[in-house]
N, C-alpha and C positions, 0 to 999 in steps of 0.2 A: 565418242570421243574427239571425232572435228569439232564437233560443237564446242567442246572446251576448251580445247585451243583456240580456238577462234573468240571465244570471250575472253581469253586471256592474252589476247593480242600476237600470238604465235600463230598467222596466217599459211606461212609455208610448210609447218606442220599439217595443220588443221587442212588444207587443199591435199596435201598428200594422203589424210587418213581417207579424207571423201575419195578420190581416186581409186583408194585399195579397194572401199567399201564398194565404189561400184563397178569393179572389175570381179569383184566375189560375187557380186548380186548378179552379172552378167554370165558368168562362171554356172550359177548355181540357177538361173531363171528364177530368181527375187526380183518382180519390179518394184515393189513395196522398200523396199531396201533403197534400190540405184533412184527410186524417187526423192525418198527424203534425202538421199548423197546428196542430190541434184539441187533440190529445196539449199542445204549448204552451201554447194559452191557457190549457188545464184547473190546470198547472202553477202559468204566474200566478195565475188566482183563487185557488185555494188560500193562495198565500203573500199574498194581498191580502183573505183573510177569507172568499172569498165559495165555500164550500166546497161549497153545492150546485149552483152554476154548474159548478164544475170537475169534480164527478162528470159533469153532464148530457154535457159535451163531451167527457170521456172514454166514456161510453156512445155519444155518437155515432161517435167515432171507431171504435171497437169493431166496430160496425155496418155501418161503410165497411169497413176491414178483410177482414171477417167475408165480405163480397159477394166480397170480389176474391181473397181468399185468399192474404194477403199475412201470411204465419204469423209474421215473427220481428215486423213491427212490431205486429200484435196479441199477442203473447205479452208485447211490451214496453207497451202499453196497456193489457192485464190487471193487470199489475204495477203499472204506476201508478196504478189505481184499488184497487187492493187497498190500498197504501200509503193513497190516502185515505180511504178505508171505515177504518182500521185508527186511521186519525188521529182521524176521528169514532167512534172507539169502537164499530164495526158489526164487531165480529169474523167474524161469519159470514158476510158478503159480503166481508169481506177473504180470511178464508180459501180461499172459492168462487172469486175471482178471482186469488188466489195460485195454489191447484191448476190452472188455466186456463191460467196461465201458464208456470210447470212442466211441465205436459204439453206445450205447444207446442215450448217451446222442447228439450225431450228428443225430440219428432217429429223437430224440426229439428238436430239433433244440434249445438247451439250450451251446449258445458259452459262455455266464460266465463261465459256470460248465468247460468248454472245458477247456478256459482259467487258470481255476482253479489247474487242472491238469496239464498243463504246468508248473505254475507254484512250484507245488510240485517235479514234475519229474527232474527239472534243479538240 
């Protein structure tokens, strides 16, 4: 739901929904749900020019996803962080996270995701 409201431009509602998802995830010990909500919040933070907060939320999501081995979501989080770093002009950090995303997508054999990365970096 948070993503839908973010796409529609209702960022305040999206943030509230992501925060609710995080609270639910913490209460029920669902780290993957929390990580995905953090990725959504990171995107909103960057849209609002709070890039440092976006980076921190993505890094927190990556740590959670690494701990549980959720490789698809982990790859997506690395790619999202690569895009944030690229936007900030930090090419080395962007390249490192992009390579992590590519390696993970290759490991789980996700050709559509690899194609998406290829389209985004052209």
